[in-house]
C-alpha positions in Angstrom: -14.3 -7.0 -28.6 -17.1 -9.5 -28.7 -19.5 -9.4 -31.8 -22.9 -9.3 -30.1 -25.0 -6.7 -29.9 -23.8 -3.8 -27.4 -26.0 -3.6 -24.4 -26.2 -0.2 -22.2 -27.8 -0.7 -18.4 -29.4 3.3 -18.4 -32.5 2.6 -16.5 -33.5 -0.6 -14.2 -36.7 -1.6 -17.7 -33.1 -2.4 -19.6 -33.4 -5.9 -18.8 -36.1 -8.4 -18.5 -36.9 -10.3 -15.3 -34.9 -13.5 -16.7 -32.2 -11.2 -16.8 -32.5 -9.9 -13.2 -32.6 -13.8 -11.6 -29.6 -14.6 -13.9 -27.7 -11.1 -12.6 -28.9 -12.2 -8.7 -27.7 -16.2 -9.2 -24.2 -14.6 -10.5 -24.1 -11.5 -7.6 -24.0 -14.9 -5.1 -21.6 -16.9 -6.8 -19.5 -14.0 -7.1 -19.9 -12.6 -3.4 -19.0 -16.2 -2.3 -15.8 -16.2 -4.2 -15.0 -13.1 -2.7 -15.9 -14.2 0.9 -13.7 -17.4 0.0 -10.8 -15.2 -1.2 -10.9 -17.2 -4.1 -9.4 -15.6 -7.4 -11.9 -15.0 -9.8 -10.8 -12.6 -13.1 -13.1 -13.2 -16.0 -12.3 -9.5 -16.9 -8.6 -9.7 -17.3 -7.3 -6.9 -19.8 -10.1 -5.2 -19.5 -10.6 -1.6 -19.1 -13.6 0.5 -16.8 -13.8 4.0 -17.4 -15.6 5.6 -14.7 -16.8 9.2 -15.2 -18.1 11.5 -12.1 -20.2 14.9 -12.7 -21.2 14.1 -8.9 -19.2 13.0 -6.7 -19.6 9.3 -4.9 -17.9 7.4 -2.0 -19.8 4.4 -2.7 -20.3 4.3 -6.5 -16.6 4.7 -7.0 -15.3 2.2 -4.5 -17.8 -0.5 -5.2 -17.4 0.1 -9.0 -13.4 0.6 -8.8 -12.7 -2.3 -6.2 -15.4 -4.6 -7.7 -13.4 -4.4 -11.6 -10.1 -4.7 -10.2 -10.8 -8.0 -8.3 -12.4 -9.2 -11.4 -9.2 -8.8 -12.8 -10.1 -5.7 -15.2 -8.5 -2.0 -14.2 -9.8 1.3 -14.1 -9.4 4.7 -15.5 -11.2 7.6 -12.6 -12.3 10.5 -14.5 -13.9 13.3 -12.3 -15.8 16.8 -13.3 -12.3 19.0 -14.0 -11.2 15.9 -16.4 -14.8 15.3 -18.4 -16.9 17.9 -18.1 -19.7 16.1 -20.0 -20.9 18.8 -22.8 -19.0 21.4 -22.2 -15.2 21.0 -23.2 -16.5 18.8 -25.9 -19.6 17.4 -27.3 -21.0 14.8 -25.4 -21.4 12.6 -28.8 -17.6 13.3 -29.4 -16.4 12.3 -26.1 -18.7 8.9 -26.4 -16.6 8.0 -29.3 -13.2 8.6 -27.7 -13.4 7.4 -24.7 -15.2 4.3 -25.7 -12.1 3.3 -28.3 -9.8 2.9 -25.5 -12.0 1.4 -22.8 -14.3 -1.9 -23.1 -16.9 -0.7 -20.4 -18.3 2.4 -19.1 -19.5 3.7 -15.9 -21.1 7.4 -15.7 -23.0 8.8 -12.7 -23.9 12.4 -13.7 -27.3 14.7 -13.6 -29.6 14.6 -16.1 -30.5 11.5 -17.6 -30.4 12.9 -21.6 -26.5 13.2 -20.8 -26.5 9.2 -20.3 -28.7 8.6 -23.0 -27.0 10.7 -25.5 -23.3 9.1 -24.6 -24.3 5.9 -24.8 -26.1 6.3 -28.2 -22.6 7.2 -29.4 -20.9 4.8 -27.4 -18.8 1.2 -28.9 -18.6 -0.7 -25.5 -21.6 -0.6 -22.9 -22.5 1.9 -20.4 -23.7 1.8 -16.9 -25.8 4.2 -15.0 -23.9 5.0 -11.8 -26.4 7.6 -10.9 -28.5 10.5 -12.9 -31.4 12.7 -11.4 -33.9 10.1 -12.8 -32.6 6.6 -12.4 -30.2 5.0 -9.8 -30.8 0.9 -11.4 -27.4 -0.3 -9.8 -28.2 0.5 -5.7 -31.9 -1.1 -6.6 -30.3 -3.9 -8.1 -28.1 -4.5 -5.1 -31.3 -3.2 -2.9 -33.1 -6.6 -4.5 -30.0 -9.0 -4.2 -29.9 -8.0 -0.5 -33.6 -8.5 0.4 -33.5 -12.2 -2.1 -29.8 -13.3 0.8 -31.9 -11.9 3.8 -35.9 -13.4 3.1 -36.0 -14.7 -0.5 -37.8 -14.2 -3.5 -39.2 -10.3 -3.7 -42.2 -11.3 -5.9 -45.5 -10.9 -4.6 -44.1 -9.1 -1.4 -44.6 -5.0 -0.5 -42.1 -2.5 -0.1 -42.5 0.8 1.5 -40.9 4.2 0.3 -41.1 6.6 2.6 -39.5 10.0 1.1 -39.2 12.0 -2.0 -39.9 11.2 -5.4 -36.5 11.0 -6.8 -34.8 8.6 -9.0 -34.3 5.7 -6.1 -38.3 6.0 -6.2 -39.0 6.2 -9.9 -36.2 3.5 -9.9 -38.3 0.8 -7.4 -41.5 1.5 -9.1 -39.6 0.1 -12.7 -38.3 -2.6 -11.1 -41.9 -3.5 -9.1 -43.4 -3.7 -12.4 -40.7 -6.2 -13.9 -40.2 -8.2 -11.4 -44.1 -8.5 -9.7 -44.3 -7.1 -6.0 -45.6 -3.9 -4.9 -45.0 -0.4 -4.0 -46.4 1.7 -1.2 -45.3 5.2 -2.1 -45.3 8.0 0.4 -44.1 11.4 -0.2 -44.6 15.2 1.0 -47.5 16.8 -0.9 -45.3 18.5 -4.6 -42.3 15.5 -4.4 -44.6 12.7 -5.8 -43.5 10.7 -7.9 -44.1 11.3 -11.8 -45.3 8.3 -13.5 -44.1 9.6 -17.4 -40.6 10.4 -15.7 -40.6 7.0 -14.0 -41.4 5.0 -17.3 -43.9 2.7 -15.9 -46.7 1.7 -17.4 -49.7 1.2 -15.3 -49.7 2.5 -11.7 -51.0 -1.7 -11.4 -47.8 -2.5 -9.4 -47.5 1.0 -6.7 -49.7 2.5 -4.6 -49.7 6.1 -3.3 -50.7 7.1 0.5 -50.5 10.5 2.3 -50.1 8.7 5.1 -46.4 7.2 5.8 -47.9 4.9 8.4 -50.3 3.5 5.7 -47.6 3.0 3.5 -45.7 0.7 6.0 -48.6 -1.0 7.0 -48.0 -4.6 6.4 -44.7 -4.4 4.2 -41.8 -6.7 3.8 -39.0 -3.8 3.3 -39.2 -0.6 4.5 -36.9 2.2 3.1 -35.9 5.8 2.2 -33.7 8.0 1.1 -32.1 11.5 2.3 -34.7 14.4 1.5 -32.2 16.4 -0.2 -30.3 14.3 -3.2 -27.1 16.0 -4.9 -28.3 18.9 -6.9 -31.1 19.9 -4.9 -29.3 21.6 -2.3 -30.7 24.8 -2.6 -34.3 23.5 -1.5 -32.7 22.0 1.4 -34.5 24.1 4.2 -37.8 23.5 2.2 -37.4 19.8 2.2 -36.8 19.7 5.8 -39.8 21.4 6.6 -41.8 19.5 4.0 -40.8 16.1 5.3 -40.8 16.6 9.2 -43.5 13.5 9.1 -41.6 11.5 6.8 -38.7 10.3 9.1 -39.1 6.5 9.1 -39.2 5.8 12.9 -39.8 2.3 15.1 -43.3 3.3 15.0 -43.4 3.2 11.2 -41.3 -0.4 11.1 -44.3 -1.4 14.4 -46.3 -0.8 11.5 -44.4 -3.5 8.7 -44.2 -6.8 9.1 -42.7 -8.4 12.2 -40.0 -9.6 9.8 -39.4 -6.2 7.6 -36.2 -5.1 7.1 -35.4 -2.1 6.7 -32.8 -0.3 4.1 -31.1 3.0 3.0 -29.1 3.7 0.0 -26.7 5.8 2.0 -25.0 8.2 3.1 -27.5 9.0 5.9 -28.9 11.6 8.0 -30.1 10.3 11.8 -32.7 12.3 12.9 -33.8 13.4 9.2 -34.8 10.8 7.0 -34.2 7.9 9.3 -34.7 7.5 13.8 -30.9 6.3 14.9 -33.1 3.5 16.2 -34.0 1.9 12.9 -31.0 2.6 11.0 -28.7 0.8 13.6 -31.6 -1.3 14.7 -32.0 -5.1 14.3 -34.2 -5.1 11.1 -31.7 -2.8 9.3 -29.7 -4.2 6.3 -28.0 -0.9 5.2 -24.2 -2.4 5.8 -25.1 -5.4 3.7 -26.9 -3.4 1.0 -23.6 -1.2 1.0 -21.5 -4.1 0.6 -23.4 -5.4 -2.2 -23.1 -2.7 -4.6 -19.9 -4.4 -5.3 -20.8 -7.8 -5.6 -24.3 -7.0 -7.8 -22.2 -4.5 -10.1 -19.4 -7.3 -10.4 -22.3 -8.9 -11.7 -23.6 -7.0 -14.0 -20.1 -6.0 -15.8 -19.4 -9.5 -16.1 -22.8 -10.0 -18.1 -22.3 -6.8 -20.1 -19.0 -7.5 -21.0 -19.5 -11.6 -21.6 -22.3 -12.3 -21.4 -24.0 -15.6 -19.6 -21.0 -17.8 -18.3 -20.9 -21.2 -16.5 
């Protein structure tokens, strides 16, 4: 067990720009090792506990495969195994679980749950997604942008759709890493600056018209209209979001070399046209794979600090 202070990763603004520069470099190194079938086991004898109150495909596979590739092992807990704060107070669960593992990843509903868990944990805690934030996804997205286009500093990211956990996290990232987010959401689904946790509005601009948000963008990105936990609003959201489908016209408004991203799963014909997500500007499959590489760099950093 390291004697250094425990670092958690609960939202994007938990790290500095310098730390992100390091993480992106490490993700690239770790990915190269993976592609070359080079064994790299810095986390041998370390155990990751994954707690899922929200179901997942990409989060589970990327963390589980990533931890095994780093030489560690994984304990997988679902809602039936570990109902946070129901069968046992969150504080108690954190104290028990963190005595048995080296790292905890939690995918749950309220951010407050993961904050309470971390406050009582003896080991680093990672946010695998909450209603408010999805930092691991944005780390992967920015790493993907860097792979394809270089530094994101000074660039423009167009967010088209719901003012959700992804939008909140993009706003934090823009403030820390020095780029601009153009946000366009339907009325009633705006980003809440207070929830997003940004200090000012200088790093983002709000547009009622999604076409204007996409104008001159270097990256256009979106998410499903109805996130997990909001299924009861599905029909109302479909009606409200009808004009916020990322289509070929929006991509034409962006820069000619603009990329398209989506955190997946995607609904073709709803938040994005098939011609866009399956088109030449889309990097969604690289983006999905990069969840694993970025998270491997994150786990390595939280457990070992800077290496190499």
